[in-house]
C-alpha positions, 0 to 999 in steps of 0.5 A: 161584954157577953155575945149572943149566939143563935140557937133557933131560926126560921126562914120566913115566907109570905103565908096570905094563900094558906088555910090557917089562921093565928089570929085571935090564938096563942101561937106556942114555939117549941125550939130544941136547944143545945147551948148554955146561957145566962139570958136569952133575946128574940127576934121578931119579922114582920119582913112579908107583911104590908100592916103592922102585927100587934102580939097582945102578950108575949112570954118564954118559958122552958118546956118538958118533952110534952111541951108544957111550961115548967114551974118557975121558969115563966118569963114575960118577953117584952119589947121596950119594956112592954109585952103588949106591942106591935111588929111594923112592916117588913121590919126585924125587932129584938125583945129586950134581954129575959134573964132566964138561963139556959143549958143544952137540952132544955126546950125553949118555950115561946107563947105569943097572942095574937088578939085582933082578927087580922091574918098573921102572914109572915111566918114559916109554914111547916109547924115542926116546932109550932102548935097553935090554941084555941081562941084566946091567950093561954101565954102564961098556962102551962098546958096549952089547949090545942086547937083542931087543925087540918092535917090532910093537906100534908100527908102526900108531900110532908109527913108533919102538919102545914097547918099551925104556922110559926108566925113573927117569931124567927130566931132565938138567941141566947146570951153567953160569957165572952170567956166561954168556948164560943159554940159552932152555929150551923145555918141550914140554907134550903126548900122543902126538902130542908123545910119538912126536917126529915133528915136535917131533924134527927141530924140536928139530934145526932150532932147535939147528942155527940156535942152537947153545948157546943153546937146549934142548928138553924132550919133555914127551908122554904118550901118551894124556894128556888134559887134563882127566882121567887114564887109564882104569882100563882102561890102567893108568896109561899115559896118565898123570894129567890135565894140569892136574894134571901141569902142576905136576910136569912143566911148572912145575919145568924149570929154566931154562924160558922158553918153553911149547907147550902141545899138549894136547886131541886126546884129550879129545875122541876118547878118550871111549868107547874104552879104557874112557873113558866117554862122559860125559868129552867135554868141551866148548869152555867146559872147555877154556878154564877148565882152560888159563887158569889154566895159560896165567896161572902160566906168564905170571906167571913170566916164560914165553913161552907158545906154543899148539900148534892141535889136528892135523886127524884122520880122522873114524870111529864115535868121532870124530865130525863133531860132535867134528871141530866141537869141535876146530875150535872149540877151535882157533879160540878159541886162535887168537882169544883172545889168552892166548898170545905166539904160536899154532903152527897144527901141522896147517895144513902137513899137513891135507888140502885137501878134508876132514877129516884128514891128507893120506894121505903126512903120516899114519900108519895110524891117522889120529891121527898124523903120520908122519915125513914128515908131522913133517918137514912140520910143524917146517918151519913153524915160525918159529924166530924165535919161539924166539930167544934175547934176541929175537935172530930172525937 
């Protein structure tokens, strides 16, 4: 019986309050892939919707570095034999098997056409991987005619557009023969610092270069996400359910999961008092410990290696006070010394300002919270790839 392993995943949240809309358009997701296999499956999610979503056409293919589909690789993507299908509310569904061989380093392109005018609201709002078309069904076209998208929303917080969401698609699975060595599947579970990809993308590229065909990385970050509390009402659900809740359906079901990076907490400290989050939701160190320990225990009992990502330094302001900075330091001190984890990743050390709170200016975006691309590369270079080596290989 062949096995299925996850080569790509995004975490979903509620996009109903956002200014973009994939309705009537074709979405094309370009998924980096480092695994080899003889077939594919796609997992769809309509978890954050109270109404069905209709997919009018769906295809999967291999793509070149520019996102254009490679000749001879286009395949229909079907559910119960039909490339036009409905996704029911608050449910996940898997596609039929796609007979398409893939090799490490090949990009997998999933194209989805949403024919109805209804807003598609379940998805991930940072479009590192996604692009959307002008109106119409372009699923079978090698080159996608891209829509003009707003970019001003993202320039002060994220260096990538947030106006072309990945909707309904949640995972891509590669089918492999069981006699082949099983790869490592790394899931990174965090917030916008994870989601934006500033450090996770170059880290993934390093890892794929070091271990071609032997490891995959899944970015399960959600901007604004917290460990202990869900999205404030003012954000209309965009920040997702609390990490302790979404852990069950975003992280645990990842097929082939071998390693988990847990890096949630900065919003538990910094969000209360803004975006509609009450001050009373500010956590304590004991709250953090009590929430994280059962998650780690569950993963360890499943044989998953668990790594802690220390909370990044950030700028002091009228909300993020010296007192809250002290809480961040206390959490990091506990993470580093508690002995719960297989390893601790000090993500902030390479970019921290030497003479006070926050990041070095050259490594930070203007908000003082997120690393920029240079900062992300600095973080990625500081991570020991051997911690993620397949089969204990630390070469």
